[in-house]
N, C-alpha and C positions, 0 to 999 in steps of 0.2 A: 727206444722207449717201448714199454708195454703197459698193459693195464695193471693197476694195483688194487688190493682188496683189504677190507677190514670191516669191523662191526659198528653198528649204531649202539652206543652204550655198552653195558656189561652183560654177558651171558649169566644164566642161572649158575653155571659152573664156576664163575669167577671166584677165586678162593680168598680174596682180600676184602677188607672193609672200606678201603679208600681207593678211589679211581686214580690216585697218583701211581698206583702199582700197575695200572692197565697197560701203559706202553711197553714195559718190560715183559709182562705176561704175554702180550700179543706178539712181540718180537720173537719170543721163545716158540711161538706157534708158526713163525714164518710169515706173519701178516705185516702189512706196511702202513695201514691206515687206522684211525680211530676217530669216530664222530661223537663228540661230546654233546650230551643231550641237555638242552635248555628249553624244552617244550613247555614246561610249566613255569617258566620264568628263569632269568639269569641270576642265579644265587651264589655263584662262585666268586670268592674274593680275589683281590689282586695277587696276594702272596701265593695262594694255592694255584691260581692260574699260571703264574710264572714258573712255579715248581713243576707243574704238569708239562708245560712247554719245554722246560729244560730236560726232563726225563724222556720226553718224546724225541727230542733231537738226539739225545745220547743213544736211544734205542733204534733210531732210524725210522721212526713212525711219524707220518704226516698227520696233522690234526685238521679237523673241520668242526663246525658247530651247527647244530640244528637250532634255529631261533625259536622264540616262543610261538606256541600255537595260537595265541591271542591275535597275532598280526592278521589284519583283514584289509588288504589294499582296496577291496571293492566297496568298502563302506564310505559314503560320500561326506559324512559329517566332519566339520572342522575338528571337533573333539576327538573323533576316532583317528584322524590323521595325526593329531598331536600325540596320541597314545602310541600309534604305530611307529612314529619317529623315535619315541622313547624306547620302545621294545627293540628296534633295530640298532639304535645307538648302544644300548646296553650289551647286545650280543657282539657288536663290532668291538666294543671296548674289551670285552673278555677275550675275543679272538686276537686282538692286538697284544694283550698280555701274554697269551699262550704262544703266539706266533702261528696261529691258524690262518689259513689263507682264504677260507670259504665259509659263508654263513647261509644256511638254507632257510628260505622264507616261504610262506603260503600266501596265495592271492586272496583267498576268502570265498564266502558263499555268494550266490546270486542275489539273495535278499529280495526276491520278487521281481527282479529286473530281467531284461533280456540279457543274453550272454554278451551282446555287443555293448549294451549300456554299462554292464558291470566291468567289462574289459576296459572301456574308455576311462572309467573312474580309476581303475587300477593303474593304468598308464600314467595318469596325472599324479596319483599318489606316489608311485615309484620314482617318477622324475623329481618330485619334491624331496623324497627321502635321499636320493643320490646327491642332490645339491647340499643337503644338510650334512651327510656323511663326509663329503669332500671338505666342507667348512670345518668339520671337527677333526680332520686329519686322518680319515679312514678310507681314503680313496684307493689304497693298496689292497683292501679286502674286497673280494668278489662276493656280491650278493647273488644267491642262486635260487630263483623262483622254481618251485617244484610242481610237477604234474601230480594231480590229485585223483583219488580213487572213487569219490562219490560223484554221481551225475549232477547233483545240484551245487557242486563246488566249481568255482572257476579254476581252470588249470588243465585243459586238455593239451595235447602236444602243441598244436598251432598257437594256442593262447600263450603258453609259456615261451615259445620261440618269438612271438611278437613282443612280449615284455622284454626279452633279452635284446631285441633290436634297438632298444633305447640307448644302449651304451655297450661298447665293446668289452667292458670289464665284467658285464653280467654273464653268468654261466648257468645254463639250464641244468636243473636237477631232474633228470629223466628217471622216474620211478616206474620200472617195467611192470611191477606188480599192480600199481595203481592203474596203469593204462589197460592192463588185462581186466581188472575189475570193472572199470567204467565202461568197457566195451563188452561186458558180460561174457568174457572168455574169447572174444574174437582176436584180440591182439596177442597171438601166440604162434609159435612156429617160425620156420625159416623165412617165409615170405613176409610175414608181419615184421620181423626184426630187421630185415633188409630194407623194408619200406620206411620204418621209423628212422633208421640211420641215414637213409637217402634224403629224407625230408629235412633232417637236421643239417646235413651238408649243403643242400640246396638253399636253405634259409640263412645259415650262419657262415657258410664257406667251410671247405673240408678241414682246414687246419684248426679253426676254432671249434668246430663240431667234434673233432677227434679228441678233444680234451674235456668233454662234458663230465659233469658230476652225476653219478648214477646211484640209484637205490634199487635193490633187488630183494624180493622175498616172494614166497607163495602166498596167495591171498584167497580168502573165502569171500564170495560176494552174494548179494541178494538179487533176485530176478529183476527188480526195478531200480533200486537205489545205488547199486554198485558195491563198493568195499564194505565188508562187514567186519573182518578181523584178519590179522596177519597169522600165518601158519608157519610150520617148520618144514624142512625137507623130508622129515620122517613121518609127517602126518598122512594118514590114509584119507581117502575121500576124493581124489582126483583134482586137488587144488593146483592152480597154475600161477604163473607161466612156467614152462620148462626152461631151464637155464642153458641147455646145450646149444640151441640155435643162436642165441645172442652171443655167447662166448666164442663159438666157432666163427661167427661173422666178424667180431672184434679182432680176433687173431688174423683172419684173412685180410682185413683192411689195414692192419698195422696201427690201429688207433690206440691211444694211451689214456683212457678215462680213469677216474677214480670210482670204484664200485663199492658202495657201502651195503652190507647185508643187514636187513631189518627183520630177520626171522624172529618169532616170538619166543625168546628165551634161549635159543641156540645160535644166536647171531654170529658169534666168533667161530664156532664149529662149522656152521654152514658157509661162512666166509672162506674157511680153509678148503672146503669142498669146491666152492666156486673157483678158487685160485688154482687148485690142482687140475680141475677139468679144463680151465682156460689154457694152462701151460701145456697140457697134452695136445692142444691144437696148434701150438706154435711150430713153425718149420725149424729145422735144425740150425739154420743160420741166424735165428733170432734168439735173444736172451731167454734162457731156460729151455730152449727148444730141444736140447740134447739130453735133458734130464728125464728119465723115465719115471713117471709118477702114476700111481694107480688111479684109474678113473672111478670116482665115487658113485655109489649106487643111489639113484634118486627114486622118488615115488613111494608107493605104499610098501611097507615091510611087515 
């Protein structure tokens, strides 16, 4: 097994009007993943979702869903919990229609509470959501709490790993751009990538950690708040993190995560660059290791 790559949603260059064409288009680029975006709500109907799933299977492209941004596990109100359950159930329903195995969710903002207080609320909320999902027949779909890029948001690495400790089916979405932004650029380079992966393995166990769901893009951040906006690999300005240390370390460890590229408008193109660079690090006795691929140029151009 090896890492797989694909985009979050459709690039500016996507030449079709319907996302039903995305799996075939991505397969033609050599990509293996597609994260369908439901950040502003789950608006896809059953027929379209099933068609998308069928086309993805035919193209050999695995699907995931990014759940609504409205999800806020850290909000303690009963009304908020009811809404969160509805948001997650709607995403899981669409994932079930598509045959998608993963739904990415956010933990929410601190809302004036300490990180510990907000985390405890999120743990209770997620436990309730898991119970409801099981009751509705969605226990086969993995919810994937995501690390977040703003300092006032819940979702540093340890917080996400603690949420995933509730149930073995939960999968961390480790967004390396977000970790870079909330650390004001500190989480970058070989030492940082090794430390992040080590922490995942120590907390979840090597086998489970090796199958994490990942997001990657370069991020612009502010000096105090963290994430400002997503960038592309061609943007000048010294935006990070650098992909090489992470991809080299994944290849060395033999881990097999799913890596979704969230570049701003060039996510499919940048996903192919990530894939090519990763494969250049694989040893000859690993899949793709004998294929000579050009190493893409990153950074300012």
